[in-house]
C-alpha positions in Angstrom: 47.4 -59.8 -14.3 46.0 -56.4 -13.1 46.6 -53.9 -15.9 44.5 -51.1 -14.3 46.1 -47.8 -13.6 47.2 -47.1 -10.0 45.9 -43.6 -9.0 47.1 -44.0 -5.4 50.3 -42.0 -4.9 53.1 -42.7 -2.5 53.8 -40.4 0.4 55.8 -37.3 -0.8 59.4 -37.2 0.4 58.8 -34.3 2.7 55.5 -35.5 4.2 55.6 -32.9 7.0 55.7 -30.0 4.6 53.0 -31.7 2.5 50.5 -32.1 5.3 51.3 -28.6 6.6 50.3 -27.2 3.2 47.1 -29.2 3.3 46.4 -27.9 6.8 46.9 -24.3 5.7 44.7 -24.8 2.6 42.0 -26.1 4.9 42.2 -23.1 7.1 40.8 -21.0 4.2 37.4 -22.2 5.3 37.8 -20.9 8.8 38.1 -17.6 10.7 40.4 -19.2 13.3 41.7 -22.7 14.1 43.4 -23.7 17.4 44.5 -27.1 18.8 43.5 -27.1 22.5 45.2 -29.4 25.0 42.7 -29.9 27.8 45.3 -31.5 30.0 48.0 -28.9 29.7 45.5 -26.0 29.2 47.3 -24.7 26.2 46.3 -23.5 22.7 48.3 -24.0 19.5 47.2 -21.5 16.8 47.0 -23.0 13.3 45.1 -19.9 12.0 44.6 -16.7 13.9 44.5 -12.9 13.4 45.3 -9.8 15.4 41.7 -9.5 16.8 41.8 -13.1 18.1 45.3 -12.8 19.4 44.5 -9.7 21.3 41.7 -11.4 23.3 43.6 -14.7 23.6 46.4 -12.8 25.5 43.9 -11.0 27.8 43.0 -14.1 29.7 44.9 -15.6 32.6 43.7 -19.1 31.8 42.8 -21.0 28.5 39.1 -20.9 29.5 39.2 -17.2 30.1 41.0 -16.5 26.8 38.5 -18.7 24.8 35.6 -16.9 26.5 37.1 -13.5 25.8 37.5 -14.3 22.1 33.9 -15.6 21.7 32.2 -12.9 23.8 33.9 -10.2 21.6 33.2 -12.0 18.3 29.5 -12.6 19.0 26.6 -10.2 18.8 24.8 -9.6 22.2 21.9 -12.0 21.4 24.4 -14.8 20.8 26.8 -14.2 23.7 25.2 -16.5 26.3 24.8 -19.3 23.8 28.4 -19.3 22.7 29.7 -18.8 26.2 28.0 -22.0 27.3 29.2 -23.9 24.2 32.9 -23.0 24.9 32.9 -24.2 28.5 35.9 -26.6 28.4 35.2 -28.3 31.7 32.1 -30.0 30.2 33.6 -30.7 26.8 34.7 -34.3 27.6 31.2 -35.2 28.7 29.6 -33.5 25.7 31.9 -35.3 23.3 31.6 -38.6 24.9 29.7 -40.1 22.0 30.6 -37.5 19.3 33.7 -36.6 17.3 32.4 -33.2 16.4 30.0 -30.8 18.1 29.0 -27.3 16.8 27.0 -24.2 17.5 25.8 -21.5 15.2 26.0 -17.9 16.4 25.7 -14.4 15.0 29.0 -12.6 14.9 29.8 -8.9 15.0 32.3 -9.0 12.2 31.6 -12.1 10.0 27.8 -12.4 10.3 26.5 -15.9 10.8 29.3 -18.2 12.0 29.7 -21.7 13.4 32.0 -22.7 16.2 33.2 -26.4 16.3 35.1 -28.7 18.6 36.7 -31.7 16.7 38.2 -34.6 18.5 41.9 -35.1 17.8 43.0 -38.7 18.3 41.3 -41.3 20.4 42.7 -40.6 23.8 40.5 -41.3 26.8 39.7 -39.2 28.6 39.5 -36.6 25.9 42.7 -34.5 25.7 43.1 -32.7 22.4 40.5 -31.0 20.3 40.6 -28.8 17.3 38.6 -25.6 18.0 37.6 -23.8 14.8 35.3 -20.9 13.9 33.8 -21.0 10.4 32.1 -18.2 8.5 28.8 -19.6 7.3 27.2 -16.3 6.4 26.2 -17.4 2.9 24.7 -20.6 4.2 22.9 -18.7 7.0 21.5 -16.2 4.4 19.8 -19.2 2.8 18.7 -20.5 6.2 17.3 -17.0 7.1 15.4 -17.0 3.8 14.0 -20.4 4.6 13.2 -19.2 8.1 11.5 -16.1 6.7 9.5 -18.3 4.3 8.4 -20.5 7.3 7.4 -17.4 9.2 5.4 -16.2 6.3 3.7 -19.6 6.0 3.1 -19.5 9.8 1.5 -16.0 9.5 -0.6 -17.2 6.6 -1.7 -20.2 8.5 -2.6 -18.0 11.5 -4.6 -15.8 9.1 -6.4 -18.8 7.7 -7.0 -20.1 11.3 -8.4 -16.7 12.3 -10.6 -16.7 9.2 -11.9 -20.2 10.0 -13.0 -19.1 13.5 -16.7 -18.7 13.2 -16.9 -19.6 9.5 -18.9 -22.6 8.4 -16.8 -23.1 5.2 -13.3 -22.1 4.4 -11.5 -22.7 1.1 -8.1 -21.7 -0.2 -7.4 -21.3 -4.0 -4.1 -21.0 -5.9 -4.9 -19.0 -9.0 -1.7 -20.1 -10.7 -2.7 -23.7 -10.6 -6.5 -23.3 -9.9 -5.9 -25.8 -7.1 -8.6 -25.7 -4.4 -8.2 -26.8 -0.8 -11.0 -27.0 1.7 -10.1 -26.3 5.3 -13.7 -26.6 6.5 -16.9 -27.4 4.7 -20.5 -27.0 6.0 -23.2 -29.5 5.1 -24.9 -26.8 3.0 -21.8 -26.2 0.9 -21.3 -30.0 0.5 -24.9 -30.3 -0.7 -24.4 -27.4 -3.1 -21.2 -28.8 -4.8 -22.2 -32.5 -4.5 -20.0 -35.5 -3.7 -16.5 -35.2 -5.1 -13.3 -37.0 -4.3 -11.2 -34.0 -5.3 -12.4 -30.4 -5.3 -13.0 -29.1 -8.9 -11.0 -26.2 -10.4 -11.9 -22.9 -8.8 -14.0 -21.5 -11.6 -16.2 -24.6 -11.7 -16.5 -24.6 -7.9 -17.6 -21.0 -7.8 -20.1 -21.6 -10.6 -21.6 -24.5 -8.7 -21.8 -22.6 -5.4 -23.2 -19.4 -6.8 -25.8 -21.2 -9.0 -27.0 -23.5 -6.2 -26.4 -21.7 -2.9 -27.0 -18.0 -3.7 -30.2 -16.2 -4.3 -30.4 -15.1 -7.9 -30.4 -11.3 -7.4 -27.1 -11.5 -5.5 -25.2 -13.8 -7.9 -23.7 -11.0 -10.1 -22.2 -9.2 -7.0 -20.6 -12.5 -5.8 -19.2 -13.3 -9.2 -17.5 -9.9 -9.3 -15.6 -10.2 -6.0 -14.7 -13.8 -6.6 -12.9 -13.2 -9.9 -9.2 -13.4 -9.9 -8.8 -10.2 -11.9 -10.9 -8.2 -9.4 -9.0 -9.6 -6.4 -5.6 -8.8 -7.9 -6.7 -5.3 -8.9 -8.5 -4.2 -5.8 -6.8 -6.2 -3.0 -3.2 -6.1 -1.8 -1.7 -9.2 -0.2 -2.8 -9.4 3.4 -6.0 -7.3 2.8 -9.6 -8.6 3.0 -13.1 -7.7 2.0 -16.6 -8.9 3.0 -19.7 -9.4 0.9 -23.1 -9.9 2.4 -25.6 -11.9 0.3 -28.7 -14.1 0.5 -28.3 -17.8 0.3 -30.8 -20.0 -1.6 -33.1 -19.9 1.5 -33.2 -16.1 1.6 -31.0 -16.0 4.7 -28.3 -13.5 5.1 -24.8 -15.0 4.6 -21.3 -13.3 4.6 -18.4 -14.2 2.3 -15.0 -13.0 3.4 -12.1 -12.9 1.0 -8.5 -12.7 2.2 -5.7 -12.3 -0.2 -2.9 -14.4 1.5 -0.3 -14.3 -1.3 0.4 -13.1 -4.8 -1.5 -16.1 -6.2 -3.3 -17.5 -3.1 -6.7 -16.3 -1.7 -8.8 -17.7 1.1 -12.7 -17.6 1.0 -14.8 -18.0 4.1 -18.5 -18.4 4.2 -20.7 -18.1 7.3 -24.3 -17.6 8.2 -24.6 -14.1 9.7 -28.4 -14.0 10.0 -28.6 -12.7 13.5 -25.8 -10.1 13.1 -26.9 -8.8 9.8 -30.5 -8.7 10.9 -29.4 -6.5 13.8 -27.6 -4.2 11.4 -30.5 -4.1 9.0 -32.9 -3.3 11.8 -31.0 -0.1 12.3 -30.5 0.8 8.7 -33.2 -0.9 6.5 -36.1 -1.7 8.7 -39.1 0.6 9.3 -39.3 1.0 13.1 -43.1 1.4 13.2 -44.1 -1.5 10.9 -41.0 -3.7 11.2 -40.9 -4.3 7.4 -38.2 -3.0 5.1 -38.0 0.8 4.5 -37.7 3.0 1.5 -33.9 3.1 1.9 -33.8 -0.6 1.5 -35.8 -0.3 -1.7 -33.5 2.3 -3.1 -30.2 0.7 -2.0 -31.0 -3.0 -2.5 -34.3 -4.0 -3.9 -34.9 -1.7 -6.9 -32.4 -3.4 -9.3 -33.3 -7.0 -8.4 -35.3 -9.3 -10.6 -38.6 -10.5 -9.4 -41.6 -12.2 -11.1 -44.3 -9.9 -9.5 -44.4 -6.5 -7.9 -47.5 -5.2 -6.0 -48.4 -1.8 -4.6 -50.9 -1.7 -1.8 -52.3 1.0 0.5 -55.0 1.5 3.1 -58.3 2.9 1.8 -59.3 6.3 3.2 -56.2 6.4 5.4 -56.2 10.2 5.7 -59.7 10.0 7.2 -58.5 7.5 9.8 -55.7 10.0 10.9 -58.1 13.0 10.7 -60.9 11.4 12.7 -59.0 9.2 15.2 -55.6 10.7 15.4 -52.1 9.7 14.2 -51.8 7.1 17.0 -54.7 5.2 15.5 -53.1 5.6 12.1 -49.8 4.1 13.4 -51.7 1.2 14.9 -53.4 0.6 11.5 -50.1 0.7 9.7 -48.5 -1.8 12.1 -51.5 -4.2 11.9 -51.6 -4.1 8.1 -47.8 -4.6 7.8 -48.1 -7.7 10.1 -50.7 -9.2 7.8 -48.6 -8.5 4.7 -45.3 -9.9 6.1 -46.9 -13.0 7.5 -48.5 -13.7 4.1 -45.3 -13.9 2.0 -42.3 -16.3 1.8 -38.8 -15.7 2.9 -37.8 -15.1 -0.7 -40.4 -12.3 -1.1 -40.1 -8.9 0.3 -42.4 -6.3 1.9 -41.4 -2.6 2.0 -43.1 0.4 3.5 -42.7 2.5 0.4 -44.1 5.7 1.9 -47.0 6.8 4.1 -49.6 4.1 4.0 -48.2 2.6 0.7 -46.5 -0.8 0.8 -44.6 -2.6 -2.0 -44.4 -6.3 -2.2 -42.1 -8.2 -4.5 -42.6 -11.9 -5.2 -40.1 -14.6 -6.5 -41.2 -17.3 -8.9 -45.0 -16.9 -8.5 -47.7 -17.7 -11.1 -50.4 -15.1 -11.9 -53.2 -17.2 -10.5 -51.3 -17.9 -7.3 -50.5 -14.2 -6.9 -54.2 -13.3 -7.4 -55.2 -15.8 -4.6 -52.5 -14.6 -2.3 -53.5 -10.9 -2.6 -57.2 -11.7 -2.2 -56.3 -13.5 1.1 -54.4 -10.4 2.2 -57.3 -8.1 1.3 -59.7 -10.4 3.2 -57.5 -10.4 6.3 -57.2 -6.6 6.3 -61.0 -6.4 6.4 -61.0 -8.4 9.6 -58.4 -6.2 11.4 -59.7 -5.0 14.9 -57.7 -2.3 16.5 -57.8 -2.8 20.3 -58.1 0.8 21.3 -60.2 1.9 18.3 -63.1 -0.6 17.9 -65.0 1.6 15.6 -62.3 1.7 12.9 -62.9 -0.5 9.9 -60.0 -1.0 7.5 -59.8 -2.1 3.9 -57.0 -2.2 1.4 -56.5 -1.9 -2.3 -53.9 -3.9 -4.3 -52.4 -3.3 -7.7 -49.8 -5.6 -9.2 -47.9 -6.7 -12.2 -46.5 -10.1 -13.1 -43.8 -11.2 -15.6 -40.0 -11.0 -15.2 -38.1 -7.8 -14.7 -36.4 -5.5 -12.2 -38.5 -4.1 -9.4 -37.8 -0.5 -10.6 -39.0 -1.4 -14.1 -42.2 -3.2 -12.9 -43.1 -0.5 -10.4 -44.9 1.8 -12.8 -47.1 -1.1 -14.0 -48.0 -1.9 -10.4 -48.8 1.8 -9.7 -51.2 1.9 -12.7 -52.9 -1.2 -11.4 -53.3 0.3 -8.0 -54.8 3.4 -9.5 -57.5 1.2 -11.1 -58.2 -0.5 -7.8 -58.4 2.8 -5.9 -61.4 3.8 -8.1 -63.3 0.9 -6.5 -61.5 0.4 -3.2 -61.1 -2.9 -1.4 -60.1 -4.9 -4.4 -57.2 -6.4 -6.4 -56.1 -5.5 -9.9 -53.3 -7.3 -11.8 -51.8 -6.4 -15.2 -49.0 -8.2 -17.1 -45.6 -6.6 -17.2 -44.3 -5.7 -20.6 -40.7 -4.7 -20.8 -40.3 -1.4 -22.7 -37.9 -1.4 -25.6 
């Protein structure tokens, strides 16, 4: 025997009134509700208001009335869409395989709204439909927020794509999670970070890249602009900055940083050797000798760490100018600079310090190797032949210091060594660098 409770109620005595009450309760969801008879071209209002009635009565046909209502409900940008949706002559075909069709539009009064045709009965061809207009403004607010978020993501992706254009490596970091995502990776960067199934946390990645793919004197500057605190303090969302540095081969490279969100930032790396060389030619290169100039020393080189600093000049250079003219002096300077720059590595640097004085800084060089290198330069200078001045004989004096320090700190030791060499001329003098306490 079934002892379960029966929750299914019998029809109320006055079923017509009961279903009428349900219908009116349902209308609370809608701005308006009409039953349309497509055969008789009539409309029975279940829910309406003065605004809708006003335009319903303006039309000479059902179609014209429905169109009047929707055109006056909808904002201009939604008028064409809603007019097409409410064409009754095509409704039967459009609802051939559907019980409900709908269209969202933007209304003048209720904001975002939705118009719906709902099949009534199963008559064929389609005869009666329920036409309702629903206020979905709250739902559309959420949809608009999602749309806005999608648009922000699209703009962010476009920004990333623009950044990727021309950049050998592009990486995105989420500071909140420290998650790293590579969009593009050059072979040089792959070699620097090694093989990994998943990118490491951002701080570990930066440490690997800077310690293996950046020249030592530029590492501190790169650390600074790559720090989360620096980016959040100095960059608003959407802003970017660029930092030029030397890679481990001594080549110019650019890092671009774009803050794409409150917690997300994109880093792009590209070789800019040609472009930066062109810029430096105008700013930091001596036009006569084609080596770096004093401004480069003051702006860039002075605070950098090197293992040797050498000062060199042309012996009796004033007599060359006085006896043969400044054009001869210029030719001598250019010839000497050519020998110096061709005798050093890409990690070393030659600067025309002033007049006929040249400064040479060396990376990772032992004292005995330095001595041999300078003697070779001195010997090459002795063999210089100036095409238009065959009688001019050039020699050079070199004074240097070796150890480990900044170029500016080592300079005075190199100057003292050069002073010793100038007493003899055409020789090399080296002294150890002793950092002053």
